[in-house]
LOTI-510310 format. One record per residue: x, y, z of N, C-alpha, C in turn. Coordinates in steps of 0.02 Angstrom, whole numbers, plus 50000, padded with zeros to 5 digits. Layout:
XYZXYZXYZ...
//
This chain:
500424994350002500005000150003500415006649998500365010949942500715016849954500525021250007501045023450038501045028650086500705035150073500315038550119499995045050101500505050150114500695054550058501105059850072500945065650124501435068050158501235073050203501715078350186501405084950185501855090850164501705097150199502105101350221501935107250257501745112550204501185115850211500785119250165501285124050122501745127950167502115133050132502555130050069502735124450082503145120650047502875118249973502235117949973501895116249915501545122349881501695127949917501465133949882501875138349859502535135549853503135139749829503075141249758502765137349703502705139049640502105142849619501675144949671501015148149654501125155749668501095158949615501355166349617500635170049635500745174849670500205179549684499645176949737499825170849783499325168449818499235172349884498665173649903498525178049973498255172550019498735172350071498635166850124498255169950182497805167250201497475169150277497565163750325497795164450378498015159350420498645156550423498815150650448499545148250457499645144450387500225145650364500475141750305500985136450328501005134550399501575128850424501125123550447500515123150428500035116850441500315111250398500165104750411500315098550381499605096750333499835096550272499275093550236499465086250198498865081550215499045074750189498635072850133498195076750103497795075950042497555081650015497505081449949497145086449904496435084749877495905087349896495265085049881494905090049847494535087549793494085091649758493285090549770493145084049802492425082849809492365083649892492075089149909492035090749982491645085050022491345080549999491105074750042491715069650060492265070750017492925066150045493395069250087493195075350106493685079050150493795076250227494355075750244494575073750313494925078650343495175078350415495625083050440496335081450407496585086850393497325086250355497185088350273496605089450250496385089650191496545097050164496835097750100496715104250069496245104250024495555107450037495015107649990495055112649931495025110149867495095114449816494385116349795494165123449792493455125149769493655126849691493435122649651493515123849585492795125549547492815129549506492215132049467492165127249403491785123449410491665118449350491095119449309490925115649254490435117649196489705116149230489745110749281489125109449318488935111649392489495113249416489545115849483490065119949511489935124649559490425128749581490705126349652491235123849665491655121949722491485126249778491555132049757491455138349812490835137049852490365133949830489615131949865489845126749923490415123149926490445117749969490995118350015491235126050020491785127750063491575125550133490925127050149490705126850216490665120050239490435115250194490485107650217491145105250220491545107050183492325105750194492545107350254492505113650278492755114750347492375111550403491755109650397491335105550443491635098850448491955096350391492125089950397492955089550413493215095450435493895095950463494355098650419494265101050358494815103350306495345108050341496005106450327496495111150358496555116950325496495116250254496575123850218496085122750155496005128850126495435129550071495835133550023495845131049959496185135349903495545137549853495445143949851494865146349824494985152649784494665154449739494695161149702494295167549739493845165249780493415170349818493335167249889493495172149938493485170650020492785169750035492495164450071491815165350104491795171250140491185173450149490995179250204491235177950275491155171650295491375170150366491985164950367492465167150390493165162150389493165159350463493225151750443493275147750509493925147650538494035147850606494605147050651494915141550634495605141350635496045135250631496015133050556495835136350511495765135250435495975139850393496595136550359496965141850319496695143350241496635148250232496285150450166496785153650123496875149350052497285152750005496925155249941496945161649938496515164649883496975165749819496705162549767497155164149692496675166249644496995168149589496665171049530496305164149488496555159449497496235153049457496445146349502496015144449523496075138149573496285132049523496105131049477496265124749429497055125549425497245131349394498035132349381498305131049444498145134449500498475134149561498545126849593497985123349577497965116049597498475111149568498545113349497499085109049458499755110349488499875116949507500585117349532500665113849599500155115749643500155112649709500175104749707499825101949665499815094749662500545091649635500815094049584501445092749571502015094249624501895098649665502365099849721502225095149779501565093449790501345088349844501705080949832501655079449763501955072849751502615072949726502965078749741503635079949727503855080149650503415082749617503585084449542503875077249502503385072949503503635066649468503775067149405503345071749358503605073449290504225074449272504635078249321505355080249318505785074449315505555068949345505965063449349505865058249296505345059549258505185054349195505295057549135505375054649080505305057649016504565057248992504245063448997503465063648985503375066048917503015062148867502815065148813502085066048808501755071748784501115071948769500935071448703500295069748686500005068748615499435072048614499345078148578498685080748564498445081448487497775082648485497515082448417496755079748427496395080348372495685078348369495625070448368496115067048313496105061248300496765057248304496885052948324497475048348333497905048548389497645052048450497985052848508498065046248540497615042248546497605035648574498155031448548498025031248481498495026348438499315028148451499335034748437500055037248446500355035648520499915037248567500235035748641500355029548645499835024148633499885017548647500475014348598500525017148539501095015248497501845016248532501795022448556502435024348592502555019848656501995018948693502105013648745502315007348726501965005148677502244997948661502924997648625503105003548601503745003348553504315004248616504375007848668504755009448711504845003248757504294999948765504344994448811504744988648771504554988148703505004983348660505624985348653505854991448666506534993848653506904993248726506554989748774506894988848842506684992848906506264998148885506165003648945505575001348985505565003749047505005002249093504535009249081503935007849061503505012949033502775014749077502565020749074501815021249089501455024049031500775022949028500205025748982499735028449016499535034948989498925038449006498485039648951497905035948938497575036748883496815036148894496405036548844495695036148840495515029148866495865024148831495625017248837495865014748908496475016348933496685014348995497395016949018497415017849081498005020049109498545013449133499105013749114499445007449130500195008749155500365004649201500975004949227501304998249217501744998749156501974991449132501424986449114501324980249150500774976849139500234978449181500204982949223499604983749266499174988749245498664986749228498014991849198497604994149252497655001749249497165005349289496625009149248496005006849259495475009849223495485017149215495325020649159495235027649149494615029349149494455035449160493785038849156493705045049116494305047549111494405054049068495015052749021495105057048962495565056748914496205058648968496185064649004496655066749054496385068049112496675064249173496345064449233496435071649264496185073249324496295080749354496995079749374497235086249394497885086949409498125082849465497715082649522497915078149581497965071349561497505067149519497505060949506498105059549452498185064749422498705064249369499425064149394499475068649447500225068249471500265062349529499775060049555499795053749588499895047349545499595047749484499765042449446500505042349423500755049149402501455049449373501935048149441501705049549498502195047049564502205039649566501565036749552501655028449561502005027049502502065028449433502435027249387503215027149400503415033049432504085034949436504355029749493503895028049549504045024949602504165016849579503855015249522503855007949490504395008349439504835012949456505415013149402505305014849331504675017749309504635019549233505175025249221505425024849159505785030249146505435034049091504905031949057504595034949005503815034749014503525040049003502725039849008502465044548951501965041148912501665043948862500905044748871500745050648865500055052248875499595056648827498985055148826498555059848789498455066148824498365071248783498235077448809497665081148773497085081248804496455083048780496505090548790495965092548742495895100648743495645102848810495185098348838494905100348900495405101148961495955096248958496415095749002496865102048996496935105148929497325111348928496935118048957496305117748933495925123848956495795123549032495775118449070495585117649129496205115849176496665118149143497385118749186497645111249224497335106549189497525099449210498215098349215498495100749152499305098449144499775103849180499475108849209499875114349255500405110949288501005112749298501455110949335501815104049314501695102049254501995095549222502555097949183503065093649176503685094949141503695090149082503545092149026503655088048959504275087748929504455081648902505075081848862504875083348784504215081548781504055082748716503285082648694503105085248638502305086948623502215084448560501685081448539501555079048470500825081048463500775085048396500175087048366499975081848308499395079548310499205074348259498775077448201498215080548219497725083748163497225088748215496865092448176496255095848216495665097248172495225094148192494505094848161494015096748209493385099148185492725100148230492625094348279492715095848345492545091848402492485096548468492065093248502492005096848577491805103748582491385105248530491155111848525490645113748583490455108348608489925108448658490235112248729490935110348734491355113248791491655119948758491975120248715492445125248688492005131948654491335129048635490915134448593491045135848526491775137748522491935140748444492575135448435492625134848359493165130648344493865135048357493825141848345494375146048372494635144248440494135142848493494295141848560494675134248565494365129648528494625123848525495335123848504495505127448441496145127448414496715131048468496385137348502496865139348556496925134748618496455130548627496595124748681497225121048671497105118948599497735112948584498345117348582498365123248549498925126948550499275129648620498835130048663499015131248734499555124848763499445120248733499965114048764500595115648734500625117648670501295120348646501645125848664501195130448692501335136548714501815135148783501555130848812501885128348890502415124248880502575121548824503265117348827503865121248845504315118448875504955121548890505385122048831505925125748835506405125748784506795119348758506765115148820507235109148822506745102448782506185104748764505665099948738505755099848666505415095148628505195095348558504515096448542504385099848502503685099748473503615096848407503345091648390503255087348340502515088548298502595092048247501885093548215501755090448147501175088748133500965086548066500935092948010501385092947970501435098147912500895097847870500535091347863500065090547812499415093647846499275094947899498635097947928498795105847929498395109847894498605117047886498595120447952498405118248012498575121248078499065118748115499535114348069500155112548114500605117548130500745122548078501095127048097500915132948144500235132948145499945139148200500075135148265500025128848271500125125848348500795127948375501275127948342502035130448362502225137548364501795142148335501975149248335502245151548395502105150548454502355153448509502705149348558502765143248540503195138148581503965139448579504165137848648504875138948652505235132548645504875126548622505175120148618505545119848537505955114748530506255114048455505745111748418505595114448370505105112948309505265107948274504995101548265505125097148205504455094348172504505092048112503945091648080503935084348052503345081448033503265074947985502675077047938502765072447889502255073247814502235067447787501785066447744501735062347695501715065847625501545072647622501495076347556502065081247544502485082147596502905087547573503575086447613504115090847601504795089247648504685091247720504905086947757504945086747824505475083347858505565085047926506025081647964505955073047965505385071547955505245063847961504765064047889504935060747840504555060047782504425053547771503615052647750503405046447744503015045847670503015039647651502635038647577502405031447586501725030547566501365024647573501535020347498501825015047505501985011047444501355007047417501115002847476500484998947471500124998947527499564997547516499064996847581498494991447571498454986847609497944981247600497734978847670497164974047671496894973647733497474969147782497934965847742498474962747771499084967147812499094971847785499664977147815499824982447762500344986847782500484992547750501174992447730501494994747676502204996247661502315003247658502805004947687502865012447683503685013947671503795018747646504535022347651504655027347703504995027247747505045031747797505755034347801505855040247782506575043047776506975038047744506795036447682507275032447632507345024547663506905022847709506925016047723506225012847707506245007047681505645003547667505404998547722504874999147747504594995047807503934992147794503764986347815503054984147818502834983447877502144986947884501854986447960501184983247960501034980348016500424976448025499804980748027499854987648047499294992948050499204994547972498574997147960498444999147898498115005347893498045009947834497655015247824498095021447826497905026147794498285033247788498285035747848497755035647883497935038947961498305035948004498485029247992498955025348028499765026648008499695028847939500365030147910500625037147949500095041447966500305047948000500395046248076500035041348105500185038948166500925036648181501055032748136501745029048129502315034148133502195038548077502775044148064502935047848126502285049648164502455053948230502775049748281502555043248287502895039548333503635038548309503735036348264504505036448232504885042348242504625047648233504945054548240505105056148313504575054148364504635056048421505205050748449505195045048445505695040148463506375043148448506485044948381507145046848358507365053048395506885057648404507025064248447507125063048519506885056648542507025055548614507765051248613508015050248554508845047348554508845040748528508275036848511508395030548489508575030048417508855023848407509195023548338508685021548287508655025048238508105024248179507965017148155508505013248159508455005848133508085001748182508325002448238508044999248300507175001348302507065008248300506335010248306505945006748244506155006948183505775004448131505684996848130506174993248169506064985748169505514984548227505464987448272505034987348337504384989148307504384993848265503654997448245503444992848195503744988848158503444983348103502994978948149503134977948211502734972048241502194973648288502104980948286501484983048327500744982148299500354980748336499724980948325499274987148348498724987548320498234993848329498004993048405497884998148437497564998148499496864994748495496494991848559495834990248551495404995648531494894993048480494474998048453494715002248413495285001848383495515005948328495615002348265495225002548227495114998748158495344991848170495034988748224495044982348256494614977048205494984971748166494674968348127494534961048144494034957748120493804951448136493394949048066493564942548069493384940147996493024932748025492374932147985491994927147986492184921047943491794915547952491954909447920491864909947854491324914147824491214916147759491514922147733492024924647764492464930747740492144936947747491624937547794491394944647810491934947047846492064953347840492634957447874492124961547928492264961747993491914965948042492494970748065492344977548064492854982548094492524986248138492804986648208492604990348263493104996248264492835002348263493245007548272492895014748312493385017348340493175022248389492885028748349492895028748288492875035748246492145038648270492305044548299491625047848330491655054848304491955057748262492035063748227491915062348153491655068348113491595067348053492335065148008492805068448036493465067448004493675060648011493595057948082493905051948091493455046048050492875046848045492275042648013492485042947937492715048147912492825048847834493565045847827494115046647873494695043347873494565035047866494175033047911494115025747916493755023547855493245026447831492895023747778493375024447703493635030347700494025030747644494505025747646494795023247703495305017447704494945010847680494315010047707494045003547688493965003647616493655009747583493505009347514494105009147469494775011547502495355010447450495635003847463495504999947511495654992847523495244987447480494564989847473494104984047444494194983447380494114977647353494134976347276493644979347234493074980147267492504984047224491824980247215491944972847237491304968747225490934968447290491304969447347490954968347409490574975447426490094973847473489704979847499490044981947562490024989347577490194991947641489504993847678489434990847740488864992447784489124995847845488865001647849489065005747916488525006747966488665004348027488325005448084488635011248132488215016848134488535021548163487925027048210488235028848265487765034148301488075040848330487865044548358488185050048400487965050748470488485053148503488385053348578487875059148608487555058448652487125063348681487495068648712487155074748721487505080048776488195082848744488285080748679488945082748654488775087048591489335089748553489325093948499488695090648439488205094548441487635092448409487755093548320488205099148311488375100348243488645094348194488915089948230489225084948182488725079348163488215079348193487665073248194487505073648111487195078548081486995077148006487685075447971488255079447983488815077047943489005070947946489095067648014489165059948022488795054747967488085056647975487685052347934487815053447865487975060347833488185062147764488665058147738489255057647782489895054647774489795046947761489345043547810489245037147808488875036447738488365039747730488005037847661488505038247596489035043047598489515044247546489905038047529490065034747581490675029447573490375023047579489645022347588489415015647617488915012547561488735007347551488205003447511487665003047556487685003047616487095001947660487295006147728486765009947750486925013247820486405012147865486555010847932486135009747990486355014248044485815018948054485915025448112485675021348163486055022648222485895019348284486095022748340485875021348406486055024848474486795022848489487125028448517487765028248534487755027948616488035033248638487895034148714487455040748724486825039048725486325045448728486405049748790486695047448837486755050648899486035053648915485895060448927485295062148949484825064148892485035063248834484565065648779484175059348759483665061248716483185055448690483525052448636483675045848624484045043448577483735045748494483075045248500482695047248433482905054648413482855058548463482995065548444483695067148413484215062548441484885062548412484875058348343484495053648323484455050348263484185055148205483625058248232483205062748192483695068348164484215070848208484615076848190485065072048135485315066348152485805063848106485445062748039484775060848034484425058447980484405064747927484405070547967484485076747913485005077847873485565073547887486155073847844486105068647792485575064747789485475060347736485345062147668485635062047612485445065547551484865061947528484405064847492483775061947473483955055247430484465055347387484605050347345484745043447388484935044547447485165038447490484635037347537484075039847536483485037647581483505030247594483445026847529483295020147525483815015847550484465017247548484935012547579485115014847655484745019147684484815020847758484205019147807484325016047857483715013647905483955016947980483505017948014483575019448086483405014048133483815010848160483665006048223484015008648284483545011348334483795014948392484135008948440483955002648440484344998748478484994996648446485514997548484486204996548448486334988948438486114985148480486264977848480485864974948414485224976848400484824975748346485134977648282485354984948284485634987248225486284983048198486684981148251487274977248229487144970948199486594967448234486334960548202486074961948136485714966748122485324967548065485934968548003486444972048021487034972347974487244965947956487344962248008487554954347988487084950747960486424951347964485854947447919485914950147854486034956547846485974958847770486664957247732487224955247768487844955547735487914948447694488174948347641488434943447603489174941547612489434935547596490124934147601490514939947566491074940447600491594945447571491424953647584490784955147618490534961447625490894964247689491084969847693491344975347750490914976947796490844976547862490394979147906490914983747954490714990147951490954994847998490554997448060490824995848115490314997948171490735003448210490475009748205490955014948218490685018948279491105022348320490865027248358491065025448437491075018648460491205017048520491905014248533492135009748488492755007348493492935003248548493375004548599493525001048643493045000648702492605006148707492115006048760491675000548767491594998448829491134991948847490544993848885490294999748863489635002848904489265006648852488525006848877488205013348842487855016348898487935023448892487695027448954487095030548925486605027548975485915030948965485645033149027485375039349032485065043049087485675042149148486275042749145486695043549188487005037249218486705031749186486915024949202487265021049149487815018249175488205015349114488035008249113487725005949057487534998549050488044995049002488234988149028488684985048989488474984348919488914986048875488854984948800489474986148764489714980948722490284979848691490264978448621490284983748579490234981948504490584975148485491164974348505491594968348488491144962048513490824962448570490574956348590489934954148550489674959548527488944959248484489184956048421489764959348397489924957248328490154949248329490604947548381490784940848386490134935648395489684937948425489024934148434488764933348362488744938248336488384939048268488774933348216489374934448218489754928448187489634921948203489674920848273489444914548294488744911548280488324916348272487624915348257487584913448171488024916648141487944915748067488294908848056488794906848087489204901448079488854894848108488394895148145488044889848176487594886648131
//
């Protein structure tokens, strides 16, 4: 069992500029807490202003439960005796700096690489994790799919955990002798200062398309959030950007890090070319070296290029990197292929943005011989960016012979309302080949009932997820399980 750290408050406030402390700063802190219900004596309670609630409302509860100190932006009208109040301009940013100090700045003792962008973050972070383990390093992974310390899997609930959980995780990785950690850095994490206080050895930019506008409100804000990650990189770090994305150069306009580039289309530090691409694998030229990879698709060519570039920038030998990369497999739920006895190909993919769905369907159409049908099962999540719903349906229709619109994670929305918004994107000429089946299990089964030998079925949107979130409850649901059941039924 890991021992609980104890720190004198003044020691963990050193990096927080402009903090106004009321009360003693020589008190002992043994935990940093965001949920007032979990406060115990010795806790520093952080009052965060969130999208759903304002932590300042719970300062009274925290003090009643014995909080030793309160971090806030606004002092309560009545101050409690024997409680220290730290007033700052931004609680989230200060919390990141305090959490890093509380756990003795674990990121400074690790080679930490962050990956940001709309699509490809999970694949790139996971490939790096697999690659560096294959090269003989002890590694940690922080991703949408899971957090991992070597072989130990720690379930993840957010792309990037909050600053306290993140530093605790990094501390755990460092204590288990990890040398390298690869993590996804979401736009939310940057905007909410979850990465404040972390020291990165490098940052990778994959691409940017419309996503998360429910949170950022405008595409410009979304771009600024992604760019904010590179703005924070130190001059000792590298910033590796995709030159083929027109906003790649924008990301590094103000970075202090050393800028490096990768591209399939133009001259770059790391230049790639696809020689051939089939369902069995992809043959590429990377910096004048020909390599065969198990993963396929143009989007993966970009992922592999960025991973190769990052590894070389971290000091690894190009030949060793390419050798190990050629053995890597896609992460769970990322263009994951299954084959039935009668040669139907089932593909499970996390594609949940218009760009990601188009990439996957373009890849499928590029790889098909032309005689097989492409059947796409796709939905959109509730309480998220609604603008993409008709676009997702339009893209599915453009690249598929048959489309089944179905429920994803409706959350607190009515699934049929989401599906009606998706249906608005279906062109009139495609009405006949498109159907709406709210029940996702039924929709997947229908796809297999209608498929002929050699057809390709894409089940998009949920990928690695093994649940469906309905009215705040997560019900077990795994696209992969339903697909394999459908195969078994077909083969029986």
